[in-house]
C-alpha positions as CSV (number, residue, x, y, z in Angstrom):
1,M,-6.9,-8.5,55.2
2,R,-5.5,-5.1,54.6
3,Q,-7.2,-3.3,51.5
4,G,-7.6,0.1,49.4
5,V,-10.2,2.4,49.8
6,D,-10.6,5.8,48.3
7,Q,-11.3,9.6,48.0
8,H,-10.4,11.8,51.2
9,T,-6.9,11.9,52.7
10,D,-6.1,12.2,56.1
11,S,-2.7,14.3,55.4
12,D,-3.3,15.9,58.5
13,T,-1.4,13.0,60.4
14,D,0.3,11.3,57.3
15,P,0.6,12.6,54.0
16,N,1.9,9.7,52.4
17,A,-1.2,7.5,53.7
18,R,-3.6,6.1,51.0
19,P,-6.9,7.9,50.9
20,Y,-10.0,6.6,52.1
21,H,-13.6,7.7,51.7
22,H,-14.4,9.1,55.0
23,G,-18.2,8.5,55.1
24,A,-17.4,4.5,54.8
25,L,-14.4,4.2,57.4
26,R,-15.9,3.4,60.1
27,A,-17.7,0.4,59.0
28,Q,-14.8,-0.7,57.6
29,L,-12.6,-0.2,60.7
30,I,-15.4,-2.5,62.8
31,A,-15.0,-4.9,59.7
32,A,-11.9,-5.2,60.0
33,G,-11.6,-5.6,63.8
34,L,-14.2,-8.2,63.9
35,D,-11.8,-10.3,61.2
36,L,-9.0,-9.5,63.9
37,V,-10.5,-10.5,66.5
38,A,-11.7,-13.8,64.8
39,A,-8.1,-14.6,63.5
40,E,-5.9,-13.6,66.3
41,G,-8.7,-12.6,69.3
42,V,-9.7,-9.5,71.1
43,G,-5.9,-9.1,72.1
44,A,-4.5,-8.5,68.7
45,L,-7.1,-5.1,68.4
46,S,-6.0,-1.9,68.4
47,L,-6.5,1.5,66.7
48,R,-3.0,1.6,64.9
49,R,-3.4,-1.9,63.8
50,L,-6.7,-1.6,61.9
51,A,-5.1,1.8,60.4
52,W,-3.0,-0.4,58.6
53,E,-5.5,-3.5,57.6
54,V,-7.6,-1.3,56.4
55,G,-4.5,1.0,54.5
56,V,-5.1,4.7,56.3
57,S,-3.0,6.7,57.9
58,S,-2.4,5.9,61.9
59,G,-4.6,8.9,62.9
60,A,-7.8,8.3,60.7
61,P,-9.5,5.8,62.8
62,Y,-9.4,8.6,66.0
63,H,-11.8,10.4,63.3
64,H,-14.5,7.9,64.4
65,F,-13.2,6.4,67.6
66,A,-11.9,8.0,70.6
67,D,-9.8,5.1,71.9
68,R,-9.6,1.4,71.8
69,A,-12.9,0.8,74.1
70,A,-14.8,3.1,71.8
71,L,-14.3,0.8,69.0
72,F,-14.9,-2.3,71.0
73,A,-18.3,-0.3,72.3
74,A,-19.2,0.1,68.5
75,I,-19.1,-3.6,67.9
76,V,-20.6,-4.9,70.8
77,V,-23.8,-2.2,69.9
78,D,-23.7,-3.9,66.5
79,G,-23.6,-7.0,68.0
80,H,-26.3,-6.6,70.0
81,D,-28.3,-5.0,67.4
82,L,-27.9,-8.2,65.2
83,L,-28.6,-10.5,67.8
84,F,-31.9,-8.7,68.8
85,S,-33.0,-8.8,65.2
86,R,-32.7,-12.4,65.4
87,L,-34.1,-13.3,68.4
88,D,-37.5,-10.8,67.8
89,A,-37.9,-12.3,64.3
90,V,-37.9,-16.1,66.1
91,R,-40.0,-14.8,69.2
92,A,-42.5,-13.3,66.5
93,G,-42.8,-16.5,64.2
94,S,-43.3,-19.1,67.5
95,S,-46.3,-20.8,68.5
96,D,-46.2,-19.7,72.0
97,A,-44.1,-18.4,74.9
98,V,-42.9,-21.8,75.6
99,A,-41.9,-22.7,71.9
100,A,-40.5,-19.0,72.0
101,L,-38.2,-20.1,74.5
102,R,-37.1,-23.4,72.8
103,E,-36.2,-21.1,70.1
104,L,-34.6,-18.2,71.7
105,L,-32.3,-20.3,72.9
106,V,-31.3,-22.6,70.0
107,A,-31.5,-18.8,68.3
108,Y,-28.7,-17.3,70.4
109,A,-26.4,-20.3,70.2
110,S,-26.7,-20.4,66.0
111,F,-25.9,-16.2,66.6
112,A,-22.7,-16.9,68.1
113,A,-21.9,-19.6,65.6
114,D,-22.8,-17.2,62.9
115,H,-21.0,-14.3,65.1
116,S,-18.0,-15.4,66.9
117,A,-16.1,-12.2,66.7
118,H,-19.1,-10.1,67.9
119,M,-19.5,-12.5,70.3
120,R,-16.5,-13.0,71.7
121,V,-16.2,-9.0,72.4
122,M,-20.1,-9.2,73.8
123,L,-18.6,-11.4,76.2
124,R,-16.3,-9.5,77.4
125,P,-18.0,-6.2,79.1
126,E,-15.2,-4.9,80.5
127,L,-13.7,-4.1,77.1
128,A,-16.3,-1.9,76.1
129,E,-16.2,0.2,79.7
130,S,-19.9,0.5,79.2
131,A,-19.4,3.2,82.0
132,V,-18.1,5.8,79.4
133,H,-20.2,4.0,76.3
134,P,-23.9,4.2,78.0
135,E,-24.9,2.9,74.7
136,V,-23.5,-0.4,75.2
137,T,-25.7,-1.2,78.3
138,A,-28.6,-0.3,76.3
139,A,-28.1,-2.2,73.3
140,G,-27.2,-5.3,75.8
141,A,-30.9,-5.0,77.8
142,R,-33.1,-4.9,74.3
143,P,-32.6,-8.9,74.3
144,I,-33.1,-9.3,77.9
145,E,-36.1,-7.5,78.0
146,L,-37.6,-9.8,75.0
147,L,-36.9,-12.9,77.3
148,R,-38.3,-11.2,80.2
149,S,-41.4,-10.4,77.9
150,T,-41.2,-14.2,76.6
151,V,-41.5,-15.4,80.4
152,L,-44.1,-13.5,81.2
153,A,-45.8,-14.7,78.0
154,A,-45.1,-18.2,79.6
155,Q,-46.0,-17.2,82.9
156,D,-49.9,-16.0,81.3
157,E,-49.9,-19.3,79.4
158,G,-49.3,-20.8,82.8
159,A,-46.3,-22.8,81.7
160,V,-44.1,-21.0,84.2
161,P,-44.9,-20.7,87.5
162,P,-46.4,-16.8,88.4
163,G,-44.0,-14.5,90.6
164,D,-41.0,-12.9,89.8
165,P,-39.8,-13.8,86.2
166,E,-36.4,-13.5,87.2
167,P,-34.9,-16.8,88.2
168,V,-36.3,-18.3,85.2
169,L,-34.8,-15.2,82.8
170,H,-31.6,-15.9,84.5
171,M,-31.9,-19.6,83.8
172,I,-32.3,-19.8,80.5
173,W,-30.2,-16.5,79.8
174,S,-27.2,-18.2,82.0
175,L,-27.7,-21.7,80.1
176,A,-27.6,-19.9,76.8
177,V,-24.4,-18.0,77.6
178,G,-22.7,-20.9,79.4
179,Y,-23.1,-23.3,76.4
180,V,-21.9,-20.7,73.6
181,T,-19.0,-19.9,76.2
182,L,-18.1,-23.7,76.3
183,W,-18.6,-23.8,72.3
184,L,-16.6,-21.0,71.3
185,D,-13.9,-22.0,73.7
186,G,-13.9,-25.4,72.8
187,P,-14.9,-28.1,75.5
188,V,-18.5,-28.3,73.8
189,E,-17.3,-29.2,70.2
190,A,-14.9,-31.8,71.5
191,R,-17.8,-33.2,74.1
192,C,-20.2,-33.3,70.9
193,T,-17.8,-35.1,68.6
194,A,-17.0,-37.7,70.9
195,L,-20.7,-38.4,71.3
196,G,-21.2,-38.5,67.4
197,T,-23.5,-35.2,67.4
198,T,-22.6,-31.1,66.7
199,P,-22.7,-28.4,68.8
200,D,-26.0,-27.3,67.4
201,E,-27.8,-30.3,67.3
202,M,-27.1,-30.6,70.6
203,I,-28.2,-27.3,71.6
204,R,-31.6,-28.3,70.0
205,R,-31.9,-31.2,72.1
206,V,-31.0,-29.0,75.3
207,A,-33.7,-26.6,74.6
208,S,-36.1,-29.2,73.5
209,T,-35.4,-30.9,77.1
210,V,-35.7,-27.3,78.5
211,E,-39.2,-27.2,76.6
212,A,-40.5,-30.2,77.9
213,L,-40.1,-29.7,81.4
214,L,-42.1,-26.2,81.0
215,R,-44.8,-28.3,79.9
216,R,-44.7,-31.0,82.3
217,P,-48.1,-30.5,84.4
218,R,-47.2,-29.3,87.7
219,A,-48.5,-31.2,91.1
């Protein structure tokens, strides 16, 4: 994982450190951090370890991150931005709000599969210390607001009962996060293998079941 980079030396802390390109280091640290989380879990992540992985002095990461929590905050914000872009594209391409709710469930799970390291950090809010890093809360609110607007649209279409959208929003959100958590931790994959299917196929079936329930005529 360790790699050399070029230009600008952080000689104030280690005159023998490898040089690096100052403008690119932040992105390299985030990428190396995600690699570490994927390989060894969140407990392996530290600024000193990342400095070694990237090949810079131990003080170089502190030019970009005040501490470990700041690095986690940057990973969470990056993850939520990527997630929102995927969800927003799905919402825009759906035929109606109920179809969008189905596809948002699938898209959330597929994002977690494609970006498991991001998701492992995103599901641990205490790591990023959101009270100190309000950008974490702001970034996390965007996907929730997208889901809320979709539930409101489903109410306008008559598929979801009128009134407070929060119960339906929390139902969809809890289902998505719960499924992803079980998938990342292993039980879903093991269960799906026993059933002769895959986690991706199963979340599509679950999402289709939710859609069918929402489309069912109410008495």
